[in-house]
C-alpha positions in Angstrom: 0.0 0.0 0.0 1.3 3.5 -0.8 2.7 5.5 2.0 0.4 8.4 1.2 -2.6 6.1 1.5 -1.3 4.8 4.9 -0.9 8.4 6.1 -4.5 9.3 4.9 -5.8 6.3 6.8 -4.0 7.3 10.0 -5.3 10.9 9.7 -8.9 10.0 8.8 -9.6 6.5 10.1 -13.4 6.6 10.1 -14.3 7.5 6.5 -17.2 5.4 5.3 -16.7 2.8 2.6 -18.4 3.1 -0.7 -20.0 0.4 -3.0 -21.1 0.4 -6.6 -18.4 2.7 -8.0 -15.7 0.3 -9.2 -15.5 -3.1 -10.9 -12.9 -5.4 -12.3 -13.9 -7.1 -15.6 -13.0 -10.5 -17.0 -10.0 -9.0 -18.8 -8.5 -7.4 -15.8 -9.7 -3.9 -16.6 -10.7 -1.6 -13.8 -14.1 0.0 -14.6 -15.5 3.2 -13.1 -19.2 3.5 -12.5 -20.1 7.2 -12.3 -23.7 6.4 -11.7 -22.9 4.0 -8.8 -24.4 1.1 -10.7 -21.6 -1.5 -10.4 -23.6 -3.6 -7.9 -26.5 -3.7 -10.3 -24.4 -5.0 -13.2 -23.8 -1.7 -15.0 -21.0 -1.8 -17.6 -19.1 1.2 -16.3 -16.3 3.0 -18.1 -12.8 1.5 -18.6 -10.1 3.3 -16.7 -7.4 3.8 -19.3 -4.9 6.1 -17.5 -2.0 3.8 -16.6 -1.0 5.9 -13.6 -4.5 5.4 -12.1 -4.5 1.7 -13.0 -1.1 1.2 -11.3 -2.3 3.2 -8.2 -5.4 1.0 -7.9 -3.3 -2.1 -8.3 -0.9 -1.1 -5.6 -3.7 -0.3 -3.2 -5.9 -3.3 -3.9 -6.6 -5.7 -1.0 -9.3 -7.8 0.6 -11.0 -7.7 4.0 -11.6 -10.6 6.4 -15.0 -11.3 4.7 -13.5 -11.9 1.3 -14.6 -8.5 -0.1 -12.0 -6.9 -2.4 -11.5 -3.1 -2.4 -9.3 -0.3 -3.6 -8.0 1.8 -0.7 -8.4 5.4 -2.1 -6.7 7.5 0.6 -8.8 7.1 3.7 -11.8 5.6 1.8 -12.4 1.9 0.9 -14.0 1.5 -2.5 -15.4 -2.1 -2.7 -15.4 -3.7 -6.1 -17.7 -5.9 -8.1 -15.7 -8.8 -9.5 -16.8 -10.1 -12.9 -14.5 -13.1 -12.7 -12.1 -13.3 -9.7 -10.1 -10.8 -7.6 -7.1 -11.4 -9.9 -6.8 -12.2 -13.6 -4.0 -14.6 -14.3 -1.6 -14.0 -17.2 1.8 -15.3 -18.4 4.6 -13.3 -17.0 6.8 -11.2 -19.3 9.2 -14.1 -19.6 6.4 -16.2 -21.2 6.9 -19.0 -18.7 6.0 -17.7 -15.3 2.6 -16.4 -14.2 1.5 -13.0 -12.9 -1.7 -11.2 -12.0 -3.2 -8.3 -13.9 -1.7 -6.0 -11.2 1.8 -7.4 -11.9 2.1 -9.7 -8.8 4.2 -12.8 -9.5 2.5 -16.1 -8.8 4.8 -18.6 -7.0 2.4 -21.4 -6.2 -1.1 -22.7 -7.1 -2.8 -25.1 -4.6 -5.9 -25.9 -6.8 -7.4 -25.4 -10.2 -11.0 -25.3 -11.2 -12.6 -25.6 -14.7 -16.1 -24.2 -14.6 -19.1 -25.2 -16.7 -18.5 -22.3 -19.2 -14.8 -23.3 -19.9 -13.1 -20.7 -17.6 -10.0 -21.8 -15.7 -9.5 -20.6 -12.2 -6.5 -21.0 -9.8 -6.2 -20.7 -6.1 -2.8 -19.0 -6.1 -0.5 -17.8 -3.3 -1.6 -14.2 -4.1 -5.3 -15.1 -3.9 -8.1 -16.3 -6.1 -7.4 -15.9 -9.9 -9.1 -16.6 -13.2 -7.0 -17.2 -16.3 -7.7 -14.3 -18.7 -9.5 -15.5 -21.8 -6.9 -14.6 -24.3 -4.2 -16.2 -22.2 -6.0 -19.5 -21.9 -4.7 -21.2 -25.1 -1.1 -20.4 -24.3 -1.4 -21.5 -20.6 -3.1 -24.7 -21.6 -0.1 -25.5 -23.8 2.1 -25.1 -20.7 0.0 -27.2 -18.3 0.6 -31.0 -18.0 -0.8 -33.7 -15.9 1.4 -35.4 -13.4 2.6 -37.9 -16.1 3.7 -35.2 -18.5 0.7 -35.5 -20.8 -0.7 -32.2 -22.2 -3.6 -31.1 -20.0 -6.0 -30.9 -22.9 -5.3 -34.6 -23.7 -5.5 -35.6 -20.0 -8.9 -34.0 -19.7 -10.2 -36.0 -22.6 -9.0 -39.3 -21.2 -9.2 -38.9 -17.4 -12.3 -38.7 -15.2 -12.6 -36.8 -12.0 -9.7 -34.8 -10.6 -6.5 -34.4 -12.6 -3.2 -33.4 -11.1 -1.8 -30.4 -12.9 1.8 -29.3 -13.3 3.0 -25.9 -14.5 6.8 -25.5 -15.4 7.2 -22.4 -13.2 5.3 -23.7 -10.2 6.2 -26.2 -7.5 4.5 -29.6 -7.4 1.2 -30.8 -8.9 -2.1 -29.2 -7.9 -5.6 -30.8 -8.3 -7.8 -29.6 -11.2 -11.5 -29.9 -10.4 -13.8 -30.1 -13.3 -17.2 -30.0 -11.6 -17.3 -26.3 -10.8 -20.4 -24.2 -11.7 -19.5 -20.6 -12.6 -22.0 -19.3 -10.0 -20.3 -21.3 -7.3 -16.8 -20.2 -7.9 -16.8 -17.2 -5.4 -17.9 -19.5 -2.6 -15.3 -22.2 -3.5 -12.5 -19.7 -3.7 -13.7 -17.6 -0.7 -14.4 -14.2 -2.2 -17.4 -12.0 -2.5 -18.2 -11.2 -6.2 -20.6 -8.3 -5.6 -20.2 -6.8 -2.1 -23.0 -4.6 -0.7 -23.2 -2.5 2.4 
């Protein structure tokens, strides 16, 4: 968290939180909702200024209830999450993994494939979903515990498949029975926090 944000929190500790003004879409884009309609599913406007994107990313966290927020000075701005708290991408080296905020991922403890074909990971940084355009390249990197490409393993195996990524330690289970609507509960985050 930025030192200026910490100083503002210390100076004004009781500023009420706000809801409905910010969301994170399935491509890892922060979206501003000037009408306060994020909680109602409004599309919002994409924030394109890279300095603002980076500021939000540095001051992005979750509370003990699994609600994700941007700490804007002394005020918490809770987000609607259209996919997961983090969007997972290949790192700049093309091998490792990183979040849409640039956090490196060092471990994954579980994977889920939902009923709509989205791939999620419980990573050391928190709950993630593989960004759609990254999915084909990431699937090429993933193998089952026998070294077979994941796509082939999914066709031939039933139930849970152990998944290995070249930049991560050990295999992690891939669950294929996930319903998209149930992902927030499985991964312990609140997709649409309300006051």
